[in-house]
N, C-alpha and C positions, 0 to 999 in steps of 0.2 A: 504494499499500499504506500502511495506516495504522501508524504506529509504535507500539511497544509502549507507550511513555510516554504518549502520548495517550489509548489505550484506558483504561490505569490512571488517568489524571487524570480522564478523563470517568466512569468507574465509580464514582470515589471522589467524584466531585460529585454523581452519582445517589444514592450511599448518603447522603451528608451532607445532601442535599434531603429524602430520606425522613426522616431523623431530624429535622431541623427541622421538617418539617411535623407528625411526631409529637409534637413539644415544644411546638408553637405555642399560644398561647392563643386562637386562632381570631378575633381581632381583624378587624374590618372597615373598620379606619382606613388601610389601604393606597392609595396611589394607582393610578390607572387603568394604571400600566404593570405593575403586580404582577398576575399571572394565575393562576387556577386551572382551566383549561380542560381539565385532564387527564381523559383517558378513553381505553378501547380504540380502536383504530383499526377503521373499518369491517371490513376485511379480515382483522381480527385480528392482523396482523403489526405490532405496536408499540403505541405510545400517543400520542394526539392531546395536544399540549402547548400548541398555541395556535391562535387562527382568525386567517386572513389578514387579516379586517376589523379585527382588534385590533393590526394590526402597521402602525404609521405610517411612511410614507416619511421617512427621516432619523431614525427613532425605534426603538422595540422594545418588547418585553415580557419581563418575568421571570417565568418559572413557578418559583416557590419550591417546589413539590411534587417536582420533579424537578432543581432547581437548574441550570436551563438558561435563558439568555437568548437569545430570538429577535430578530434585527434585519432591517430593510429599508433598507439604505445608499443604494439607488437603486431607482426602480419596478421591481417584479418580481424584484429581486435579494434572496433570503431566504439570510440567514446564522444560525448558532447557535453558542453557545459556553458553557462552564460558566459559571454563575452565582457560583462561588467564588472570590473575588478570593485570587489567589497570596501576597499580602502577610501576611494573617494569619487567612485563612480566613472573612472575611465575605461574605455574601450580597450581590451588586450589588444596587442599588435601581431605578434607571431608566435609559433611553436618552434623551439629549437632544443634538439637533444633532450625531448621529452619534457622540457620545460614551457608553460605558457607564461609569456611575458608581458607586464603591464609597462607601456613605455613612460608612465608619468612619474613612478618613484621606485621603479625597478621591483616591484613585487613579482615574485615567481611562483607558479603553481603546478603542481604535479599534473601531466597529461594523462596519467591513469585514473586518478580519482579526484583531480582538483583542488587536493590539499594544499596548503601554504608551504612552500619550500623555503622562501625568504620574504621577510617583511619589507616595508611596513604594515602590510595587509596581517590581520589577525584572523581572519576567517577566510575558508576555503571558496572555491568557485561552486556554484550549486549546478548539480547535474541537469542536463536536459534529456528528456526521453526522445530517441531519434529510432528510425526504423531505416534498415538497409534494404531496398529493393532494385535488383539488378546492380547498375553501376551508380546508383543515385542515394544520398543520405537524405532521408525526408523527416521533417518535423511534423509530427501529425498535429 
């Protein structure tokens, strides 16, 4: 069973992501880790937030449109978390060597479970439920 707090955190993260996308300047200077693959799922049940081919083993992809980071800590193990750092609400920017990195104050989180690896953040990233269908990672 999903805790109410997790649902609220992920819902808030998705709302924040939508606001950030609406306010964004449309710059194409982001790294390969930033992704905008968002689109409707083939069955209409959710939104595609990443392509498996874009999620490297030991790395990940940040979908700033829905404020979710998708990681692949080991071959075939797909994980997802809110991309909003709990320290001061910045969007995480990349995943390197199985660490999700917040560019604002260099907080780092585990790509396996979202736990804090390095502060100043004191809380981990909330898990986001995703489904893999074919080559797509879908947020239901």
